[in-house]
N, C-alpha and C positions, 0 to 999 in steps of 0.2 A: 781518253784522259787529257785533261788540259794541262799544259805546261805553263806555269806562271812566273815571269820574271819578278825577283824581289829587288825593291830599292829601299835601302836602309838609310834613314836619315839621321846624321849627327851633326850639330852645328851648322845645319844648313846645307851640308854636303852629302854626297852619295858615298857611303863607306860599307865595308863589310868588317864584321868582328869574328874573332875565333872563339867559339863556345860563349858567346855573349859577354866577353870581357871588354868593358869600355876603354881599357888601356892597351888593347891589342887590336887595333883597326888598321884597315888599309883604305886609302881614300881612292876611289875611282873616278870621281868627277865632282866639280865644284857647281854644276848645273843640273840639278835633278830633273828639271823640265826637258831638257835636251836629252838626258838619259832615258827618260820615259819613251820620248820620240824615237830613239834608237830601237827599242824593242817593239814599238808599234810597227816601225818600217820592216821589222823582221818577222811580222806576223802575229805578235802577241795579241790574245784575245781578252786577257785581263791582266791587271798589275796588282802586285801585293807590296803595300808601303808600310814601313815601319818607322814610327817616332821613337828612336832609341833614347833620346833625352827624356822624351815624355815617359818611357816605361819606368825610368828612375825617379822622375819628379812627380809622377802621379797625376799629370795633367799635360795637355798638348804643348810642345815646344817649338816643333817644326811644322805647325799648322799652316804657315803661309806657303811653304813649298808644297804641301799636299793639295792646297787650294788651287795652286798654280798649275800642278798637273791635272787635276780635275777640270779646271777651265780651258786648258790647251786640249784636252781630248775628252770632250763631253758625252761622246758615244761609247767611250770604253769603260766597262765595268772596273772599278776600282775597289780593293778591300783594304783597310786600313787598321793597323793595331799599334798599341804603344801609348800608355796614359790614358785610356778610356775608362774613367771611374765614375761617370755620372750620366744621366739621360741628357742633359744640356749639351754635352759634348757630341753624344750621337746625333742629336737633332741638328746640331750646326754642321757636322760633316756631312749629313744627308742633304741638307740645304746646298751645300757646296758642291754636290754632284757625286759624292762618294756612294757607292753601291751597298757595300757591306761593312759594318764595324765590327771588330774583332775584340772581345772583352777577354783579358788575361787574368792578371793578378787579382783584379776585383772579382772575377767569377768565383774564385777560390775562396777569398775572404768573405764575401757577401753573396752566396749563391742566389738569394732572392732578388738581388739586382738583376741577374739575367732574366729571371721570370718576369719582373717588371718591364725590363727593356723588350722583350719578345712580345709582350702584350701592347706596348706602345708603337713598337716599330716592327710589325710581323714581316718577316721575310728578309730583314736587313741586318739581322743579329747572328753573328758567328761567336764561338768560343775557342780560344787558343789555349790548348793544353801542352804545355811543354814539361818533357819528363827526362829523368836519369834513371835508368834500370827500373822503369816502370812508375817511379815515385814523381809526383807532379812538383814542379819547381815554380816559384813566384818571385816578384821584385827584381825583374830583370835577370832571372836564374840565380840570384844571390841567395836565395833561401830554398832548401828542400823540404817539403812538407811530408806529412804521413800518408796523404791521400793517393789512392791509385788511380791511374788514368781511366781504366774502365769503369771504375765506380763514379767517378765524376761525369764522365762522358753520358752514362745512362741517366743520370739526373738531369743534364742539360737537354738531352735528347727529349725527355718529358715536357720541358719547358717550350720546345718549339724552335730550338735553333736551326738556323740554315745549314750549318755544317760545323765540324770540329776540325780545327787547324791543329795537327798532331806534329810536334818538333821533338825528335830525339836530340837533346841538347850535347849527348856525348859525341855526336856525329857532326853538328851544325858547325859549318865553316872549316871543317878539318879535311875535307876532300877524301874521305874514307868510304864513300858509298852510303846509301841510305840504310835504315834498318827495316827491311822489307817486312821481315817476320813480323816484328812488333806492329807495324802499321796494318797489316793484313788481319792480324789478330783483332785489333781494336775495330777496324772497318767491319769484321764478321760478327762483333759482339753488338754493335748498334745498328739502327736503321737509317740514320741521317748520314748523309755523305762526309767521307774523311778526305781532307787535303793533306797530303804528306809534305813534310818540310824537314830539311837537315841531311846533309851529306851527299846529295846528288852531285856526281863529279863527271861521269862519262855517259855517252849514248847506251851503254850497257845498263847503266843504272836505271836510265829512262825505260828501258826495255823490260827490266824486272819489275819494276812498277806498274807499267801499263798491262803486263801479263797478269798481274794481280788485281787489275781494276774491277774484275767481276765480284770481288768481295765488298766492293763499296768504295774504294779509292777512286774518287772523281777527278782529282787534280794534284799536281805536285808542283811544290815552290822550288826554284832554283835560283841561287845567288852566286856565290863566288866562282862556281865552275863555268858560268857563261860571261864573268868579267875577265877572268884568267884565261879563258879560251880552251879549256879541257872539254868543254860541250859546246857545240854549235847550236844556238837556240833554235833556229829555223830547221835544221835537220832534226832535232830532238822532237819537235812539235809534229812534225811530217811523220816520224816513226809512230809517235803516240796516237796520232789520227789513224794510221794505217792498222796497228794493232787493235785499236778500239773497233774499227770497222769489221776486222776479221773475227771479233769475239762473238 
């Protein structure tokens, strides 16, 4: 199982939010490129970038920071979410060196967009499903929809997405541990890989997710924990690698 550091971008800075609230942020760095370098030096094999302003604006806002990271580390796979609402945005990110574009709100509002994007950019499109109590949320988590996570995941699986990024927004940024049960249930219900997000706090959380990797959880995104020091990233990745090798 891959452990993926998150770099959340707001106003050009690296921040973390609590439960997606834009007014509840902690700033960790004014230099996102240098922050990316920190995780690369600690052994990161992929980065997860989120344009938080873009998620609310519906278009890229922190694109310059994302392009800067991609240019600085051209061999490192980067996945980007936040404000991706059209194929032109996907094409621009891929040309800039991004490996995967994550479609979130637009996937729920316009599922056909996912199908078109998968046809145009095969292997480069993921869908981000953010949920509270199994109900999918959109618009920067500001709106809860009637859609169930597994229902939408199966739809996008048929479209050919590379992975589903699943976030339990009740856990995200709260340092309360991941929702392993819900993540395992989703991964078991579909064939495409599931990337877990939200709540990872300690090395024990990494162990629990890695032990559930056989269900289809191929990676886990971690943010606040590695910034605040409750989880050492390099140690976490080594444990995930060992447990994956033993599985």
